[in-house]
Structure formats: C-alpha cells, structure tokens
KEMARLO-357349 format. One record per residue: x, y, z of N, C-alpha, C in turn. Coordinates in pm, whole numbers, padded with zeros to 5 digits, always signed. Atoms other than C-alpha are relative to their C-alpha. Example, Ala and Ser with C-alpha at 12.3 -4.5 7.8 and 13.67 -1.06 7.14 Angstrom:
! KEMARLO-357349
+00089-00119+00000+01230-00450+00780+00090+00120+00000
-00082-00119-00006+01367-00106+00714-00077+00109+00073
//
This chain:
! KEMARLO-357349
+00111-00147-00034-00026+00080+00010+00103+00085-00062
-00145-00194-00005+00310+00287+00078+00070-00026-00129
-00077+00002+00133+00416+00174-00263-00072+00024-00098
+00079-00032+00159+00081+00229-00435+00057+00201+00018
+00002-00082-00020+00098+00566-00251+00128+00109-00043
-00167-00123+00024+00510+00694-00338-00030-00063-00135
+00027+00030+00177+00434+00571-00728-00136+00130-00031
+00096-00141+00091+00096+00835-00731+00105+00101+00014
-00067-00073-00026+00341+01070-00541+00093+00114-00110
-00037+00011+00116+00593+01017-00810+00000+00057-00076
+00089-00018+00170+00372+01046-01123-00014+00172+00091
+00024-00209-00038+00230+01436-00947+00098+00040+00034
-00050-00095+00017+00561+01557-00859+00094-00036-00131
-00047+00015+00093+00709+01417-01208-00134-00001-00129
+00130+00000+00095+00373+01501-01409+00067+00099-00107
-00001+00044+00147+00326+01531-01766-00010+00181-00028
+00019-00119+00008+00406+01935-01895-00052+00019-00161
-00022-00018+00118+00290+02114-02202+00056+00080-00088
-00133-00082+00072+00506+02337-02385-00159+00115-00141
+00020-00046+00152+00348+02638-02620+00063+00031-00102
-00100-00109+00158+00463+02689-02972-00045+00012-00039
+00036-00089+00104+00288+02887-03129-00005+00171+00133
-00033-00194-00062+00320+03286-03105+00118+00051-00081
-00142-00089+00017+00622+03486-03043+00070-00085-00009
-00139+00090+00001+00899+03284-03154+00105+00013+00109
-00114+00041-00153+01103+03374-02792-00079-00061+00074
+00095+00088-00094+00811+03189-02607-00071-00090-00059
+00030+00144+00051+00805+02923-02834+00086-00112+00103
-00054+00136-00017+00854+02558-02687+00060+00058+00158
-00047-00045-00160+00840+02747-02301-00147-00053+00089
+00088+00083-00068+00634+02545-02059-00101+00093+00118
+00166-00052+00025+00254+02677-01978-00063-00056+00125
+00067+00044-00083+00125+02432-01765+00039-00169+00062
-00133+00140-00032+00228+02113-01550-00169-00042+00030
+00251+00049-00095-00154+01931-01548+00102-00221-00062
+00103+00185-00065-00206+01498-01494-00069-00011+00015
+00118+00104-00017-00424+01217-01455+00019-00065+00026
-00088+00102-00053-00382+00965-01220-00112-00093+00042
+00108+00144-00038-00564+00642-01245-00047-00052+00093
+00039+00075-00091-00622+00469-00925-00042-00141-00024
+00061+00100-00028-00720+00122-00849-00091-00046-00032
+00059+00045-00037-00990+00096-00752-00107+00103-00100
+00075-00118+00115-01171+00351-01065+00006+00172+00062
-00026-00166-00017-01068+00690-00886+00052+00046-00094
-00142-00116+00125-00889+00959-01115-00028+00112+00099
-00010-00094-00053-00696+01229-00973+00033+00099-00134
-00064-00089+00091-00633+01537-01215+00079+00141+00091
-00025-00047-00019-00412+01717-01093+00091+00149-00132
-00055-00087+00131-00290+02076-01321+00007+00205+00029
-00122-00129-00017-00107+02425-01299+00080+00096-00095
-00017-00157+00139-00116+02769-01514+00168-00025+00101
-00172-00075-00035+00252+02818-01445+00102+00173-00062
-00018-00099+00042+00202+03164-01622-00086+00101+00131
+00020-00115-00123-00006+03306-01340-00077-00066+00118
+00015+00039-00156-00158+03287-00984-00074-00072+00003
+00143+00038-00039-00476+03145-01010+00032-00051-00173
+00024+00153+00072-00529+02741-01256-00189+00031-00079
+00070-00015+00096-00810+02812-01475-00101-00189-00109
-00032+00167+00014-00930+02441-01606-00108-00052-00081
+00134+00056+00002-01238+02327-01757+00082-00195-00113
-00036+00159+00054-01223+01852-01773-00102+00012-00074
+00067+00122-00006-01413+01673-01989+00023-00110-00067
-00019+00127+00036-01459+01368-02067-00104-00073-00059
+00012+00056+00132-01548+01161-02340-00031-00168-00015
-00004+00223-00014-01719+00728-02344+00127-00004-00175
-00078+00124+00124-01572+00489-02641-00076+00097-00147
+00141-00083+00103-01868+00681-02874+00049+00106-00058
-00020-00163+00045-01734+01010-02894-00064+00085+00093
+00130-00091-00034-02001+01158-02655+00111+00085+00151
+00003-00077-00075-01943+01417-02405-00100-00109+00174
+00012+00036-00136-02046+01266-02051-00014+00029+00168
-00055-00097-00115-01866+01475-01789+00029+00137-00070
-00093-00064+00046-01795+01813-01804+00024+00092+00128
+00054-00086-00135-01691+02093-01532+00154+00125-00068
-00083-00043+00003-01467+02334-01478+00061+00079+00133
-00034-00058-00048-01265+02432-01242+00159+00011+00023
-00085-00184-00023-01002+02712-01068+00090-00049+00117
-00045+00044-00134-00808+02734-00806+00155+00071-00009
-00080-00056-00033-00587+02915-00682+00212-00058-00020
-00095+00138-00047-00177+02762-00688-00010-00089-00109
+00013+00156+00015-00319+02461-00888-00137-00022+00031
+00188+00037-00074-00626+02264-00835+00098-00209+00004
+00008+00076-00057-00617+01899-00686-00104-00030+00020
+00091-00074-00037-00879+01757-00768-00126-00228-00065
+00051+00147-00019-01081+01332-00742-00115-00005-00052
+00149+00029+00050-01359+01201-01002+00037-00157+00039
+00050+00139-00038-01512+00861-00897-00119-00033-00086
+00055+00064+00110-01543+00671-01178-00113-00137+00026
+00139+00145-00019-01780+00432-01043-00134-00018-00030
+00111+00012+00076-02130+00511-01172-00002+00000-00115
+00016+00009+00098-02006+00519-01510+00050-00190-00087
+00006+00106+00057-02037+00193-01745+00154+00000+00018
-00158+00047+00011-01705-00012-01760-00005+00021-00149
-00014-00050+00165-01521+00079-02112+00088+00122+00043
-00154-00173+00019-01234+00390-02227-00054+00125-00035
+00107-00173-00022-01336+00709-02178+00178+00152-00020
-00040-00073+00027-01133+00951-02281+00030+00157+00048
+00014-00148-00121-01016+01329-02022+00063+00105-00090
-00101-00067+00105-00919+01636-02217-00008+00114+00098
-00039-00093-00080-00805+01894-02031+00034+00151-00060
-00006-00169+00091-00896+02295-02180+00060+00114+00064
-00085-00103-00049-00705+02620-02123-00019+00077-00089
+00041-00134+00115-00907+02947-02307+00000-00147-00037
+00035+00091+00118-01025+02638-02486+00055-00058-00109
-00097+00096+00098-00778+02512-02656+00065-00103+00134
-00085+00124-00132-00681+02156-02478+00141-00003+00008
-00125-00012-00032-00367+02128-02313+00050-00075+00088
-00113+00093-00013-00362+01793-02219-00101-00114-00002
+00083+00138+00000-00523+01395-02222+00051-00084-00076
-00014+00167+00012-00595+01072-02156-00100-00042+00011
+00048+00106+00005-00711+00812-02234-00026-00132+00133
+00062+00113-00086-00899+00561-01900-00062-00111-00042
+00110+00051-00008-01040+00271-01856+00025-00032+00117
+00062+00020-00086-01272+00195-01628-00043-00195+00015
-00012+00156-00016-01266-00154-01452-00130+00001+00014
+00119-00016+00006-01566-00340-01397+00058+00013+00141
-00025-00026-00148-01637-00277-00988+00040-00155+00044
+00045+00189-00059-01527-00639-00787-00119+00003+00033
+00153+00057-00084-01781-00820-00636+00024-00139+00065
-00017+00140-00101-01761-01032-00376-00081-00060+00028
+00139+00039-00085-01951-01302-00277+00008-00105+00085
+00059+00035-00115-01983-01366+00038-00061-00125+00055
+00032+00131-00022-02149-01686+00076+00107-00040-00085
-00098+00109+00095-01896-01866-00091+00146+00012+00089
-00078+00006-00109-01637-01739+00167-00029-00030+00149
+00073+00004-00119-01597-01894+00447+00011+00080+00105
-00009-00112-00139-01614-01714+00781+00086-00085+00112
-00143+00067-00103-01269-01743+01018-00034+00095+00103
+00054+00005-00129-01342-01660+01339+00120+00001+00120
-00071+00071-00085-01065-01661+01588-00031+00072+00134
+00103-00094-00160-01167-01634+02017+00157-00044+00040
-00094+00094-00115-00867-01620+02257-00004-00016+00097
-00013+00041-00109-00849-01705+02559+00055+00134+00127
-00128-00102-00056-00724-01454+02809+00002-00085+00175
//
C-alpha cells in the first residue's frame, strides 16, 4: 500500500507538461502548464493541473466515452494549482478520454479504462473467527 502511494506521489511530482509552441518565437517551447491525470486501481481518477504563467489556474475537464459522446464536463479553478478527484464507479465499464482545456484549447488528454467493479460473493467465502481466551 505504501508503494502505491509513493508511486502516485512520484507521478504527481513528475507530471507531464505541455508546451506553448505557437505565437512569438521567443516564447516557443516554454512550459506553460503542468498537468497530470492519475488513475488509481479503485476506479478513482485524480486531476492535477497548474498554470505556470498565472497565480490562478482555470481549466475545463471534459470526459468522452468510447463513442465520442461527452459524458461529463466541469470547470475547475484554484489559486496555486488544482488537485481534484473523480469517482468513475457510476460510469459503465469502458474507455474514456479525459481532456483538459485552458482558454478553450486542449492542453492535455489521457485515455482511462474503467474496470468492472470488484464483486465479492460473501456466501462462498468461509467465515473465520478466532477466539482467544485470556
């Protein structure tokens, strides 16, 4: 469990960056955003985003199904960056495209596979009880 948290922390620290490759030649290849989407094994997804050019970060997250249908959209903002979790348990099993926009331009995207929920059959599991006499 500790390894999972350290892995998530490492991914967050070394998040993907996007480059501003348009406009003035002096500003080309300047890192303007740090964005990462972290997928956890329990169908939770964490968005981490930071606009390096401004104190306040503003983004729009849109989630598309395999069929290209937008199934979720949300505007998120925060001072000094954003860290937000999304629970995919209500979504049907399948692939989803997470796209992060800034000023109506896509700055990052990632495909996420929503796995089936783990189902336990408690009736088939033996009940183990340990009694200790003191």
